[in-house]
C-alpha positions as CSV (number, residue, x, y, z in Angstrom):
1,M,-79.8,11.5,-93.4
2,K,-77.7,9.4,-95.7
3,P,-76.0,12.6,-97.8
4,L,-74.2,10.5,-100.4
5,R,-76.9,8.1,-101.2
6,S,-76.3,9.1,-105.1
7,L,-72.5,8.9,-104.9
8,K,-71.3,5.9,-107.0
9,V,-67.4,4.7,-105.8
10,L,-65.9,2.2,-107.5
11,D,-62.6,1.2,-104.9
12,L,-59.7,-0.3,-106.2
13,T,-57.5,0.0,-103.1
14,D,-56.1,-2.6,-101.3
15,G,-54.9,-2.8,-97.2
16,N,-56.1,0.1,-97.2
17,P,-59.8,0.3,-97.0
18,Y,-60.7,3.6,-94.9
19,I,-61.4,6.0,-98.5
20,G,-64.3,3.7,-99.0
21,S,-65.6,3.4,-95.9
22,M,-65.9,7.0,-95.8
23,F,-67.8,7.4,-98.7
24,A,-70.1,4.2,-97.4
25,D,-70.9,5.0,-94.1
26,Y,-72.2,8.0,-95.8
27,G,-74.4,6.3,-97.7
28,A,-72.5,6.0,-101.6
29,E,-73.1,2.9,-103.2
30,V,-69.1,1.7,-102.7
31,L,-68.0,-1.5,-105.3
32,K,-64.7,-3.2,-103.9
33,I,-62.7,-4.7,-106.6
34,E,-60.8,-7.4,-105.1
35,K,-58.6,-10.0,-106.2
36,P,-60.1,-13.3,-107.5
37,G,-59.7,-16.0,-104.3
38,M,-57.7,-13.5,-102.1
39,G,-59.8,-10.5,-101.8
40,D,-58.5,-7.3,-100.2
41,S,-55.6,-7.5,-97.7
42,V,-58.0,-6.7,-94.9
43,R,-60.4,-9.3,-95.5
44,R,-57.1,-11.7,-93.6
45,R,-56.3,-9.0,-91.0
46,G,-56.7,-10.4,-87.6
47,S,-57.3,-14.0,-88.7
48,A,-55.5,-16.6,-86.7
49,D,-53.6,-17.8,-89.4
50,G,-53.3,-15.4,-92.1
51,K,-55.5,-17.2,-94.4
52,E,-59.0,-17.1,-93.4
53,E,-61.5,-14.1,-92.9
54,G,-60.4,-12.0,-90.0
55,I,-62.6,-9.2,-87.7
56,Y,-61.4,-6.2,-89.4
57,Q,-62.9,-6.7,-92.9
58,A,-66.7,-6.8,-90.8
59,Y,-65.8,-3.4,-89.8
60,Y,-64.2,-2.1,-92.8
61,H,-66.0,-3.8,-95.8
62,R,-69.3,-2.9,-94.1
63,G,-71.5,-0.7,-96.5
64,K,-70.0,-2.1,-99.5
65,R,-71.0,-4.5,-102.3
66,S,-68.0,-6.9,-103.5
67,M,-66.7,-7.9,-107.0
68,T,-63.4,-9.9,-107.7
69,L,-61.6,-8.9,-111.2
70,N,-58.1,-9.9,-112.2
71,L,-57.0,-6.7,-113.4
72,K,-53.8,-8.1,-114.3
73,D,-55.8,-9.8,-117.2
74,P,-56.8,-8.0,-120.0
75,R,-60.4,-9.5,-120.1
76,G,-60.7,-8.3,-116.4
77,Q,-59.7,-5.0,-117.5
78,E,-62.2,-4.3,-119.9
79,I,-64.9,-5.6,-117.8
80,L,-63.9,-2.8,-114.9
81,K,-63.8,-0.3,-118.3
82,R,-67.0,-1.1,-119.2
83,L,-68.3,-0.6,-115.6
84,L,-66.8,3.4,-115.4
85,P,-69.2,5.0,-117.3
86,A,-72.0,4.5,-114.5
87,Y,-69.7,5.4,-111.9
88,D,-68.8,8.9,-110.1
89,M,-65.5,8.5,-108.4
90,L,-62.8,6.1,-108.5
91,A,-60.1,5.3,-105.7
92,V,-56.7,3.8,-105.9
93,N,-53.4,3.7,-103.5
94,Q,-51.8,2.5,-106.3
95,S,-48.9,4.8,-108.2
96,E,-49.6,6.1,-111.8
97,E,-47.2,4.1,-113.6
98,A,-48.9,0.7,-111.8
99,M,-52.3,2.2,-112.8
100,R,-51.0,2.8,-116.4
101,R,-49.7,-0.9,-116.7
102,I,-53.5,-2.5,-116.3
103,G,-54.8,0.2,-118.8
104,L,-56.3,2.4,-116.2
105,S,-54.4,5.3,-115.5
106,Y,-56.0,8.9,-115.2
107,E,-55.8,9.9,-118.7
108,E,-57.4,6.3,-120.2
109,V,-60.5,6.6,-117.3
110,R,-60.8,10.0,-118.2
111,Q,-61.7,9.0,-122.1
112,I,-64.1,6.7,-121.3
113,N,-65.7,8.9,-118.8
114,P,-64.7,12.9,-118.4
115,R,-66.4,13.4,-115.4
116,M,-64.8,10.6,-113.2
117,I,-63.7,12.0,-110.5
118,Y,-59.5,9.7,-109.6
119,G,-58.4,9.8,-106.4
120,V,-54.8,9.1,-106.1
121,L,-53.3,8.0,-102.4
122,T,-49.5,7.1,-102.0
123,P,-47.4,7.3,-99.1
124,F,-45.0,9.5,-100.5
125,G,-46.8,11.1,-103.8
126,E,-46.0,10.6,-107.5
127,E,-43.4,12.5,-107.9
128,G,-39.7,13.0,-106.3
129,P,-36.9,10.3,-105.2
130,W,-39.3,8.5,-102.6
131,K,-41.6,8.1,-105.0
132,D,-41.5,4.3,-105.2
133,L,-40.3,3.8,-101.6
134,P,-42.4,1.5,-99.8
135,D,-43.9,1.7,-96.6
136,Y,-46.0,1.4,-92.9
137,D,-47.1,3.7,-90.6
138,L,-43.9,3.8,-88.6
139,L,-41.8,5.3,-91.6
140,V,-44.4,7.6,-92.4
141,M,-44.2,9.4,-89.2
142,A,-40.4,9.2,-88.9
143,R,-39.5,11.3,-92.1
144,A,-42.8,13.7,-91.5
145,G,-41.0,14.6,-88.4
146,L,-43.5,13.6,-86.1
147,L,-41.5,10.7,-84.0
148,E,-38.6,14.1,-82.9
149,K,-41.5,15.0,-80.6
150,T,-43.9,12.0,-80.0
151,G,-42.5,9.7,-76.8
152,M,-40.0,10.1,-74.5
153,P,-36.7,11.9,-74.4
154,E,-34.5,8.4,-74.8
155,K,-36.3,7.5,-77.5
156,P,-39.1,8.4,-80.7
157,T,-42.3,6.3,-80.6
158,K,-44.9,5.7,-82.8
159,F,-49.0,6.5,-82.0
160,G,-51.0,3.4,-81.0
161,F,-53.0,3.5,-84.2
162,P,-52.2,3.8,-88.4
163,L,-52.7,7.7,-87.9
164,G,-51.4,8.7,-91.1
165,Y,-53.3,6.2,-93.2
166,L,-56.5,7.1,-91.5
167,Y,-56.0,11.2,-92.2
168,S,-54.4,11.2,-95.7
169,S,-58.0,8.9,-96.5
170,W,-59.9,11.6,-94.8
171,H,-58.1,14.7,-96.6
172,L,-58.8,12.5,-100.0
173,T,-62.1,11.8,-99.2
174,A,-62.3,15.9,-98.6
175,G,-60.6,16.7,-101.9
176,M,-62.7,14.2,-103.9
177,L,-65.8,15.5,-102.5
178,A,-64.6,19.1,-103.8
179,A,-63.7,17.9,-107.1
180,Y,-67.2,15.8,-107.0
181,W,-68.6,19.3,-106.4
182,K,-67.2,21.0,-109.0
183,A,-68.1,18.4,-112.1
184,V,-72.0,18.7,-110.7
185,Q,-71.1,22.2,-111.7
186,T,-68.9,22.4,-115.2
187,G,-69.2,18.4,-116.4
188,E,-65.9,17.9,-115.9
189,G,-64.0,15.7,-113.7
190,Q,-60.3,15.4,-111.8
191,K,-57.7,13.7,-110.9
192,V,-57.0,14.3,-107.0
193,S,-53.8,12.9,-105.6
194,T,-52.6,13.2,-101.6
195,S,-50.1,11.8,-99.9
196,T,-49.6,10.0,-96.6
197,W,-46.8,11.7,-95.9
198,H,-47.7,15.2,-97.1
199,V,-50.8,15.0,-94.7
200,M,-48.7,14.4,-91.6
201,M,-46.4,17.3,-92.4
202,A,-49.4,19.2,-92.8
203,L,-50.8,18.3,-89.5
204,D,-47.8,18.8,-87.5
205,D,-47.8,22.7,-86.0
206,T,-44.0,22.4,-85.4
207,F,-43.7,22.4,-89.1
208,A,-45.5,25.4,-89.4
209,E,-44.0,27.1,-86.7
210,C,-40.3,26.4,-88.2
211,L,-41.6,27.6,-91.9
212,L,-42.6,30.9,-89.6
213,G,-39.4,31.9,-88.6
214,M,-40.2,30.7,-85.1
215,N,-37.1,28.4,-85.5
216,T,-37.9,26.3,-82.2
217,L,-37.0,22.6,-82.5
218,P,-39.4,20.1,-80.6
219,K,-38.6,18.1,-77.7
220,R,-39.8,15.2,-77.3
221,L,-41.7,15.2,-73.7
222,G,-44.0,12.0,-73.3
223,N,-48.0,13.1,-73.0
224,G,-46.2,16.9,-71.6
225,F,-46.4,20.0,-74.0
226,P,-44.2,22.7,-74.1
227,T,-46.5,26.1,-73.2
228,T,-49.1,24.4,-70.6
229,N,-48.7,21.6,-67.5
230,P,-49.6,19.5,-66.0
231,T,-50.6,17.7,-69.1
232,D,-49.9,13.5,-67.9
233,T,-51.4,10.1,-67.3
234,F,-51.2,9.6,-63.6
235,Q,-51.6,6.1,-61.8
236,C,-54.6,6.0,-59.3
237,Q,-55.0,3.3,-56.7
238,N,-57.3,1.7,-59.5
239,G,-56.4,2.3,-62.5
240,W,-54.9,5.3,-64.8
241,F,-55.9,8.8,-65.2
242,S,-55.7,12.2,-67.4
243,L,-54.8,15.1,-66.4
244,S,-54.6,18.7,-69.2
245,I,-53.9,21.9,-67.8
246,G,-54.3,24.3,-70.3
247,S,-54.0,27.7,-68.4
248,D,-53.2,29.5,-64.8
249,A,-57.2,29.9,-64.2
250,Q,-57.5,26.0,-64.8
251,W,-54.3,25.3,-62.3
252,I,-55.4,27.0,-59.7
253,A,-59.3,25.7,-59.8
254,F,-57.4,22.2,-60.0
255,A,-55.1,23.3,-57.5
256,Q,-57.8,24.5,-55.0
257,T,-60.7,21.9,-55.1
258,A,-57.6,19.4,-55.0
259,G,-56.9,21.1,-51.3
260,R,-53.7,22.1,-52.6
261,R,-53.4,25.4,-52.1
262,D,-49.7,25.8,-51.5
263,W,-49.6,24.9,-55.6
264,A,-51.7,27.5,-56.7
265,E,-49.7,30.1,-54.3
266,D,-46.1,28.9,-55.1
267,P,-44.8,31.4,-57.6
268,R,-42.9,28.3,-59.2
269,Y,-45.8,26.6,-59.8
270,A,-48.8,28.8,-60.4
271,H,-48.1,30.5,-63.6
272,D,-46.9,29.4,-67.2
273,P,-44.3,28.9,-68.7
274,A,-42.4,28.7,-65.4
275,R,-44.4,25.7,-64.6
276,S,-44.0,23.9,-67.8
277,M,-40.9,24.4,-68.5
278,E,-38.4,25.1,-65.2
279,N,-39.6,23.1,-62.8
280,Y,-43.0,20.8,-63.8
281,F,-40.5,17.9,-65.3
282,G,-39.3,17.3,-61.7
283,D,-40.7,18.6,-58.2
284,L,-43.7,19.2,-59.2
285,D,-44.2,16.4,-61.4
286,G,-43.2,14.0,-58.1
287,Q,-46.2,15.7,-56.0
288,L,-48.6,14.9,-58.5
289,K,-47.5,11.4,-59.2
290,E,-47.9,11.2,-55.2
291,F,-50.8,13.1,-54.8
292,F,-52.6,10.9,-57.6
293,A,-51.1,7.5,-56.2
294,G,-53.3,8.3,-53.0
295,I,-56.6,8.6,-54.0
296,T,-58.9,6.8,-56.5
297,I,-59.9,7.0,-60.8
298,E,-63.6,8.4,-59.0
299,E,-62.1,11.0,-56.7
300,A,-59.7,12.1,-59.3
301,D,-62.5,12.6,-61.5
302,R,-64.9,14.5,-59.3
303,I,-61.7,17.1,-58.4
304,C,-61.6,17.8,-62.5
305,R,-65.4,18.1,-62.9
306,E,-66.0,20.1,-59.6
307,A,-63.0,22.4,-61.0
308,M,-64.3,22.0,-64.4
309,V,-60.7,21.5,-65.6
310,P,-60.3,18.9,-68.3
311,G,-59.1,15.5,-66.8
312,G,-60.5,12.2,-67.0
313,P,-59.9,7.9,-66.8
314,C,-57.7,6.0,-69.3
315,N,-60.6,4.3,-70.2
316,T,-60.3,0.8,-72.2
317,V,-62.6,-0.3,-75.0
318,K,-64.6,-2.6,-72.5
319,E,-65.5,0.4,-70.4
320,L,-66.5,2.6,-73.2
321,V,-69.1,0.0,-74.9
322,T,-70.8,0.6,-71.2
323,D,-70.4,4.5,-70.9
324,E,-73.2,6.4,-70.6
325,Q,-71.6,9.4,-72.9
326,V,-71.7,6.7,-76.2
327,A,-75.0,5.7,-75.5
328,D,-76.6,9.2,-75.2
329,R,-74.6,10.1,-78.9
330,R,-75.8,6.6,-79.9
331,M,-71.7,5.9,-81.1
332,L,-72.8,2.2,-81.6
333,I,-74.3,0.5,-83.6
334,H,-75.6,-3.1,-84.3
335,V,-74.6,-4.6,-87.5
336,A,-75.5,-8.0,-89.0
337,D,-72.5,-9.9,-89.9
338,R,-72.9,-12.6,-92.4
339,R,-70.0,-14.6,-90.0
340,L,-70.0,-13.6,-86.5
341,G,-73.7,-12.4,-86.5
342,D,-74.8,-9.4,-84.4
343,T,-71.7,-7.2,-83.8
344,L,-71.3,-4.0,-82.0
345,Q,-69.5,-1.5,-84.5
346,I,-68.6,2.2,-84.0
347,G,-70.9,4.4,-86.1
348,R,-70.1,7.2,-88.1
349,P,-68.9,9.7,-86.0
350,A,-70.7,12.8,-87.7
351,K,-74.2,13.5,-86.7
352,F,-77.2,15.3,-88.9
353,L,-80.1,17.2,-87.2
354,R,-83.0,15.0,-88.5
355,D,-81.2,11.8,-88.0
356,D,-82.7,9.0,-86.4
357,A,-82.7,4.9,-85.9
358,Q,-82.3,4.1,-89.2
359,D,-80.0,6.4,-90.7
360,D,-77.5,4.4,-88.2
361,E,-78.6,1.4,-90.2
362,I,-75.6,-0.2,-92.6
363,A,-75.3,-3.7,-94.4
364,G,-73.1,-6.0,-93.1
365,A,-69.5,-6.9,-95.3
366,P,-70.2,-8.6,-98.5
367,E,-69.0,-12.0,-98.8
368,L,-65.9,-12.0,-101.7
369,G,-67.4,-11.6,-104.9
370,A,-70.9,-11.4,-103.7
371,D,-72.0,-9.1,-106.6
372,N,-70.1,-10.6,-109.3
373,E,-73.0,-12.3,-111.1
374,Q,-75.7,-9.4,-110.8
375,I,-72.8,-6.7,-112.1
376,L,-72.1,-9.2,-115.1
377,A,-75.8,-10.1,-115.5
378,Q,-76.4,-6.2,-116.1
379,L,-73.3,-6.1,-118.7
380,D,-74.8,-8.6,-120.7
381,F,-72.9,-11.7,-119.5
382,S,-74.7,-15.2,-119.6
383,K,-74.4,-17.8,-117.6
384,K,-72.2,-19.5,-119.6
385,Q,-69.4,-16.5,-120.1
386,M,-69.8,-15.7,-116.2
387,Q,-68.7,-19.7,-115.8
388,E,-65.9,-19.8,-117.8
389,L,-64.5,-15.9,-116.6
390,R,-64.8,-18.1,-112.9
391,E,-63.1,-21.1,-113.9
392,E,-60.3,-18.9,-115.7
393,G,-59.5,-17.1,-113.0
394,V,-60.9,-13.9,-114.2
395,V,-63.6,-12.9,-111.6
């Protein structure tokens, strides 16, 4: 099932491919507008020299079309404006001021296509003293307060992947789809704006707790959790294992199945919050480390499965590729890439009831400017005019 098959999206983002990828994976026609000669910076991510195309674009540009336009040139701006009436959505990750300089602010776009859904993603929002600050994922997380509760006590630590950009892109796509649904009913488009910083604050329940009057500041506990433990990773004989106990009942079941009834019966450990706040980060932690060090990952997994408590191996990507659960969910798909050949990639996470194998199929990432000629021809440009535009760096 490709539920967004009739949707047409213009993707003007650079360096943040997630918005367009979300739409493309669910069937939308996404036209990626890129810089002539260079393309989106994602094309070079993961390359050895930073100049040639890297491997990331094979995943993040799959299912999209590509057109090159120099939007600093008035002719490039004019071509894009001629495309606007045929599209439902436009996504950007630049400020309103930057878009106004190239004649593509929301008000200017709205004059051409009143039904357009205009999505904007910025680091800190379009207003306020931070609106023009440069960003990176670590900085946004730090300013959002997430590092106050992430990492070991002695040092704030960022997440291992660009959490902020991913989540903010998902929130923007959700907002754009909601606005599109409204536009279908009313015929009126809408500007939808979000910031990575705002999304990170919204995801942090500590912020909500403080606003609601709990007045409890978070602490960095490593893998631990303030109210339920043990929650940590442990070194086994042949690798790392994760354990996340969420209740007294789970703890007792784990202890009994592991042959450690003393853990279940000792009043220091049997109940939260004493187990979590008073005794876990000390004696019990040491006992658990010693216990797991004496068994294999497979033995630890068996104990957790029999006790029906949350626990499992810390998988590597290589191990996940052959995991039976991954296979049963059809999580990996084959994508024919023009440079890499047959590639194995993560498919879209949402599965639909009537999905079949064909619904998982998606085109490989396009060559830079692959759709230039076709689109320009649709706009009635002659071969000679196209050649002139190429020679003059407009496309």
